[in-house]
N, C-alpha and C positions, 0 to 999 in steps of 0.2 A: 504493500500500500504506500509506504513512504516513497518508494521509487517512482510511483505514479504522480506524486504531488510536485511535479516540476513544471516550470513555465518554459516553453520552448519559443525561441525567436529564430525564424528561418527566412532569410532573404532569398527570394527566387530571382531577383533582379535589382538593379539600382546601386549595387555596391561595386566600386572601382569602375564605374561606367556612368555616362550621362544618358539618362532615359531608362525605359523598361522597368520602372519602379513597381515593385510588388513585394510585400512582406507578409509572412504568416506568423500570427500570434496564436500559440496553442497551449491550452491547459487541459490535461486529461482528455475528455471526450468533446471538447469544444475548440473550434478553430474560427478565428476572425482573420479576414484578409484585409490588409491596408493597401489600397490603390491597385491598379492593374493596367500598367502603361505599356506603350510600345517605344521603339526607337527606330531610327532610319538607317538604311544599309550603309556599310562602309564601301569604299571605292572598289574593293575586290569582290564585292557581292554583286556581280553583274546580273542585271535584269531583275533583281529583287526589289519589291515595292516597300515592304516594311518588315521589321523584326519584332517578334513577340516572345514572351517568356515561355518556357516549357512548363506545362500545367500537369505533368504526370503525377506529382505528389498530391496535388489537389484532387485529381480524378480518383486516385487510389483511396483518398480519405474523405470523399464527398459527404459521407453520412455524418461527419463531425462538423461540417461547415455551417456556421450559424449566420454568417452574413459577410458582405463585402462593404467596407466603409471607404469613402473617397474623400481626399483632402481638398481637391480643387479640379477644375475642368480642363487642364492642359493635356495634350496628347500623351505625354510621357507618364501620365497618371491615370487616364481613362481610356486610352486608345485601344487597348487589348481586351476591354470588357466584352464586346460582342463575341470575340473568339472563345473566351472562357464560358460564356453563357450557352454557347452551342454544345458544350460538354457537361455543364453543371447548372442545374436550376437552383438559384439561391436569391435571397433578398439583398437589395442594394440600397445603401443609405448615403445621402449627400445633400448639400444645400441646393437651393432652387436653381441657380444658374448652372451649377455643376451637372445636375440631372437634366436640365434643359438642353445642354450641349450633348449629353450622352443620349438623350432621347432621339436626336437627329441621327446619330450613328446606328441606333437599334432599328430605326425605320429603314435605313439603307440596307441593313442586313436582314430585314424582314423578321425581326425578333420581337416578341411581346414586350410591352413596357409595363406590364402588370407588377413586376417585381420592384419597381422604383419607389422609394420611400423618401419624401422630402423632409429634411430636418432643419431647424434653425440653430444659430449659434446659441449655446447655453443649454440646448436639449441634451438629455442623456437617454441612450437606448440600452436595453438589456439584451445581451446575446449569450445565452447559456449561463455559465457561472461568471461571465465577465460583463462589464458595462463600459460604454464609450460615451464620453462627453465631447461635444464639438466646441472648440474654442476659436474665437474670431482672430484672424491674423491679417496682415497686409502682404500683398503679392502683386504681380502685374496683371492679375485677373481678379475681379470681384468675387466675393463669397468664398474665399479660401479659408481653410480651417487647419488648426492643429488638433490633435486628438489626445484626450486623457483617457487611457484605457485602464480601468480598475479591475485588477485581478486578485484572486485570493492571496497572492504572495506580495502584493504591493501595486503601486501606481506606475504605469508607463506613460511618459509624455513623448508623443511623436509630433514633431513640429510641422511636418509637411514642408513645402517650399514657403519661405517667409522672408520678410525684412521688417525692420522697425521704422515705419514712416510716420513722423510726427505731424506732417502736414499733408495727409492723404487726399486723394480724389474721392468725392462722394462719401466722406466720413468713414472710410474703411480703415479705421485705426486698430492696431493690434491690441488685444485685451491683456495687457501686461499684468493687471491685477489678478487675473485668473491663474497665470503662471505662478505668481507669488503665492497665491492661496494653496496651490498644490505643493509648492516648495515648503510651506509651513506644515502641511499634512504629512509630507514625506514622499519623495519620488524615488522609486526603486531603480528605474532606468530612464535615461534621456536619450532619444534617438533624434539627431539634429541634422538639418540640411547643411551640407558641406560645400555647395557649389562655389561660393565666393570666399572660402576659408583662407585662400592665399592673398586676399586683398585687405590691406590695413584700413583702419578707420571705419566710417559709416557709409552706407549706401545713400546716394543722393536721393532726395524726395522726387516723386513723380511730378509734383507741381512745378519743379524747376524746368521740366521739359515744356510745360505749358507756357511759361514765360518766354522761353526760346522761340516757340512757335509764334507767339504774338509778335516778337521782334522780327522774325523772318517774314511773316505775312505782311508786316508794315514795310519792310525793306523791299520786297518784291511785289509791290501792289499792282504793277502793270504786267505781271507774268502769270501764266498758268502754273499752278504748283502741283507736283506729283509726289506723294509721300508713300514709301514702302515701309511696312512694319509687319510684325507678327499679327495674324488674324485674331489670335486669342488674347491679344493685349487690349482688352476692352477699355482700360483706363487711358491708354495712348490714343485710341480712337476717339474717346470722349474729349480729350484735350484738343485734338484736331478739329472736331466739330465745334467746340467753343470758339476756337480761333476763326473758323470759317464764318460762324454766325456774327462774330464781332466785326469782321471785314466784309460782310454781305456777300459771301461766296456760297455757291451751291456745291454740295458734296456728291461725288460720283464714286461708287464702289466697284472695284474690279478684282476678280478672283473668286472662285467658288466658295472657298473656306471663309473669305472675308465677308461675303454676302450672307452666308449661313450664320456665322457667329454674330454679326451685327443685327441680323433679323431676330435671332433668339434673345440677345441681350436687350434689344428695344422692346420686344413683346413682354419680357419679364420685368421691365422697369429698371434695368441696369444702365441704360443710356438715356441721357437727357437731351432730346432732340426736338427742336421746334418744327412744327408742321411745314413741309415744303423744303426743308434744308437738304434732305437727301433726294436726289433725282435719279431716274433710270438712265443708264449709260446711253440708251438710244435717243434720249432727249438732249444730249450734251451739245449738239450742234446749234441748239437754239440760243446758246449763251456765248458771250465773248470769253476769250482766254482768261482775262483778269477777273472773271466772275466765277471761276471754277477752281476747285481743289479735288484731286483724284487720290483716293486711298487704295493702294494695291497690295497684293501679296508679292513675295519675291525678294525680301530683304536678305535672304541667304543665298541668292544666286541660283535658286532651284531651276533646272532646265525648262520645265513646263510652266513656270509661274508667270503671272501677268507682267511683272517688271522685266523679266528676261525676254519675253515675247515683244514687249514694247521696245526694248533696247535693240533687238535684232530686226525690228521692222516687221514682225510677224503677227502683231495683234490685229484682230479684225476691225476694231473700232477706235483704238487709240494710236495716233501717229504723232511722233515728236515734232515740235516746232522749235526753231532756234532760240526763241525767247523763253522756253520752258525752264523751270527750276525743278530738279529732282532731288528729294531728300530721302536718304536711307536712315530711317529711325530705328536702328537695331545694330548691335554688335555682331560680327560674324561668329557663329558657333565654331569652336576649334575643329579644324578640318575643312571648313567652308571658305577659308580666306581666298583661295585661288578662284573659286567660282564667283565670289563677290567682286574681286578685283577685275575679272573678265567683264562682268556686267558694267562696272563703273567705267572701264576703258571704252566699252562699246557706246555707252551713253555720251561720253566725252567726244567720241568720234562724230557724233551727231550734232556737236557744237552746243549742247545744252549745258547749263551750269549744274554741277553735282555737289551736294553738300552731304558729308558723311561724318562719322564720329570724331575724327581727328580735327575737323574744322569747326565744330559747334556742339553744344550740349543738347543733342537731339535724341539721346537715349540714356536711360538709367536702368540699372539691373533690377530685377524683382527679387533678388536674393541677398541675404544678410552678409555684411562684411565682418571683419574680426571683432570689432567692438560690440556689435549687435549679438554675435554668437556668444561672446563672453557674458553679455547682459542676461541672456536666457539661462546660461549655466548658473549665474549668480542668483537669479530668482528661483530656479527650481531646485538647486542644491542636490543633484542626484547622487545616489550611491554608486551607480554604474553609468558609464557614458559610452554611447556607440555612435560614431559619425556615419552618416548615410548620405545618399544622393551626391555622388561625386566620383571623379577619377582618383587614381592612387595618390597623386600629389595633393589633392584636396583633402582626402581622408587623413593622410599623414599630418598635414598642417593643422587640421582641426583637432587631431589627437594631441598635438603639441600645445595648442591653445588650452586644452583641458588640463594638461599638466601645469601650465602656468596658473590656472585657476585653482590649483591645489588638489585636483582629483588624482588619487594614487594610480601609479602605472598599471598595477594588476587589476584595477577597476575600469580601465579603458579597453574597450572591446573592438578589435579590428578583425573582421572575418570576411569570408568570400561568399559569393552567391552559392547557395546550396548547402552551406555549413549550418549546423544545428546547434545553436547556443542554448544551454540548459541552465536555468536559474532555480536554485532550491534554497531552503533555509540555511543550508550549509555553505552556499556560495555558488561559484560559477563552475561549469564543466562543459565539455563538448560532447554532443551525442553523435549518432551515426549521420553522416552527410546524406542529403537526399538528391534526387535527380533535378538538375537545373540546366540552363543553357538557352540557346537561341533556336527558335522555330522560325524558319524563313517563309514569308508569304509572297508568292509570285502569282499575280492575277487572282484566280479563284482557287489556286493550289495552296494548301497550307501544309508545310512540312514535307512536301514531296520533292523539294530541291535540297540536296545535301551536299557534302563536301566534294563528292565525285562529280556531280553535275556542275558545281561551281568551278572545279578544276578544268573540266572540259570546256566551259564557257571562256575561261581565262586563256586556255590553249588556243581556242578558235580566234579569240580577239587579238592574240599576239602573233600567231603563226599561220592562220588560214587553214583551208581545207582542201584535200585532194580526194576525189572519189575515183576509184578504178573499177570499171565495169567490164566484166569478162563473161562470154557465153560459152558453155561447155556442152559437149554431147553427153546426153544422159547415160548412155551405156558405156562408151569408151572413156569418158572424162577428158577427151581431147578438145582443145580450143577450136571453136568454129567461127567465132566472131570476136573482135576486139584485139587487144585491150583498148578501150576508150578511156581517156583521162579528162575529168572535169575538175576545174579548180575554182575556188572562191576565196578571195582575200589572200592569195598566195603569190602569184606573179601575174603580170599582164601578158596573157597568152599570145597576143599578136607579136609581141617583141621577144618572146621566149620559145619560139617554135622548136629550135634545136634541143633545148632542155626537155620539152614535153615529148618530142619524138624519141629522144634517148631514154626517157623514163618508160615509154611504151616498150622499147626493146628490152629494158631491164626486166619488166614484168613478163614479157614473152619468154626470156631465158629462164626465169624462175619457174614458170609453168612447165617448160620442157624438162627442166631438171626434176621437178616433182613427178612428172609422167614417167621418167626413167626409173626413179626411185620407188615407184608404186604408191605414191602419196595421193589419195583420192578423196579423203573426207574434207568437207568444206572448212572446218575449223583450222586444220593444218595448212590448207591451201591459203587461206586468208592470212594466217600468221606469217607464212613464208613471204607472201606478197608485201605485207606491211613492213616486215623487218628488212627485206632486201631493198625496197624502194626508199625506206627511211635512211638506210646507210648510204645509198647512192646520192640522194638529195643533199644530205649533210656534207658529204665529201665534196660535192660540186659547188654549193652556194651557202653552206653553213646555216641552213634553215631547217626547222623541224616541224612541218605542218602536221595537222591531224590527218591520218590516212584511213580511208574507209573503203575496203575492198567489197565489191558487190558481185556475187557470182550467180549467174542464171543458168539453168539447164533446159535444153530442148531436145 
């Protein structure tokens, strides 16, 4: 019995990575899931649309699951919910905007929304032997929450993504009193956002961006203004709308996610917009350039985003004018710097003025810097501390901050995705690790693209393809037609006739040799063709294309 009275903390994603946040809190026969997010593919994941967590542990323990609680509505926290709901039926709890954004996703996946339960900040829900209170926090999206998870062994505080903004938009101030209350009651474990743990000081207030927009709108009063930002940054969109209304401009939205998020936020009362401010993109021509501001997706240089299509002249309705001013109101996410730079260069080639982070205060982070992180530690006074939501350098720096705050080294927990941390009355221990990792989503295929497929895609992208088509006599196995050689992405055939002809001769020689040696089964014939042709091509031009032998019998 004593062995069963352990609290298990199992991150299935979000540790030592940005995105894919999901954590399992387990006590005996009860499981609470915190967030269920996705991440976007790395460069080598060719053709992959999104990456979601591996849900095997949850599927195996579905009878224990009491609910999924969501901290806020960003993709890296709610994006994988439709995929887990296809395997596990469970109640979901979140604030109004969070579930409003999730509802759109469930509609797209044709999943019932009956499991969604709206909560308000300050509400407490009972999930088995545990309870969860939603605490108001500040972030780059309204309705964000920290979670106080009350367990039989003590209180866990999970901050979610947060910052301490003392002059927030729409009065979204963090409830520091509630953190202090739990600090007085006793916090067993603090799990805290590490995204900005390497940045000293405090995160600048979102209201500072509003001041900058007002200045820019005044400065460029005779130009059309195009602003690219994250579609989910509702506070940023609100700031742009305020500035547009102040300078009598109409707002045009471009990008599917931008339109979806803005529509949901407006319907639920999270955007303050005067009637007639936002106009349909099709009505844009009715207004002069100086009467318009366009808000688009594409601040990260995404290939199919609105801003990228605008920059390359491929957008159906928006075409750049030399007097336009383009503002990138977002920092490049690590890894996206090249894509963003390409878009900026392309915009500048069109002779428009481009304003980005290094030139003006047009973006602030939604994540806490070092002094804010230390403030939360000071208020909650946790026994154990676990940095989450960040890459290795963020996690390590956050752990260093915890040491500076007097938390003992042995009480600072740094684990990997899939590790099982066990907390009991006696202290900390590590249980058996569970299955975790990446599930790759390509179109409608979920998990059907693995390392071998990715390796083949990489091979094709780098070296091209050669198909060798041979027709054999069904009885004698002698060649009666071919070999024909078809190439894609390998060499320009018209200028490489000698190479292709010699490759045909190599295949003929291989087949004649196989005939003499009595080799007749297809598998052996294909392997001989592949190995012989590969050796020849590498010796001639030092290239290693994918070779696919196709044998037909008549």
